C-alpha positions in Angstrom: 107.4 90.0 100.5 103.8 91.1 100.8 102.3 93.6 98.4 102.0 96.2 101.2 105.7 95.9 102.0 106.5 96.1 98.3 104.5 99.3 98.0 106.5 100.8 100.8 109.8 99.7 99.2 108.8 101.0 95.8 107.6 104.4 97.2 110.8 104.8 99.3 113.0 103.9 96.3 111.2 106.3 94.0 111.6 109.1 96.5 115.3 108.5 97.0 115.9 108.3 93.2 113.9 111.5 92.7 115.9 113.3 95.4 119.2 112.2 93.8 118.0 113.3 90.4 117.0 116.7 91.9 120.5 117.2 93.3 122.4 116.1 90.2 120.1 116.9 87.3 117.2 119.3 87.7 114.9 120.6 90.4 112.0 119.5 88.3 112.5 116.0 89.6 110.8 117.1 92.8 107.6 116.7 90.9 108.2 112.9 91.0 108.6 113.1 94.8 105.3 115.1 95.0 103.5 112.6 92.8 104.6 109.7 95.0 103.6 111.5 98.2 100.2 112.5 96.8 99.6 109.0 95.6 100.4 107.5 99.0 97.9 110.0 100.7 95.1 109.3 98.2 95.6 105.5 98.4 95.1 105.8 102.2 91.8 107.4 101.7 90.5 105.6 98.6 92.2 102.2 98.8 93.2 102.5 95.1 96.9 102.1 94.6 98.4 101.6 91.2 101.7 100.4 92.6 99.8 97.6 94.5 98.1 96.5 91.4 101.4 96.3 89.6 103.0 94.4 92.4 100.1 91.9 92.7 100.9 90.9 89.1 104.7 90.7 89.6 105.1 89.1 93.0 104.4 85.4 93.5 101.3 84.6 95.6 102.1 84.0 99.3 100.6 80.9 100.8 101.4 81.8 104.5 100.0 84.9 106.0 101.8 86.4 109.0 
């Protein structure tokens, strides 16, 4: 898995978890969804993505690029 795909998986997972918590716990969990969305937008403009930095350390390096 590439870092870019990992970021998409992580963002999608966080949004789904946040929506489930909003339904079952409190509407304040929508703030997490907002944070994820804003972070995705700012990373598109600035190139800075904390999730990518985390995944670069966790995921093993890939030798073959597609």
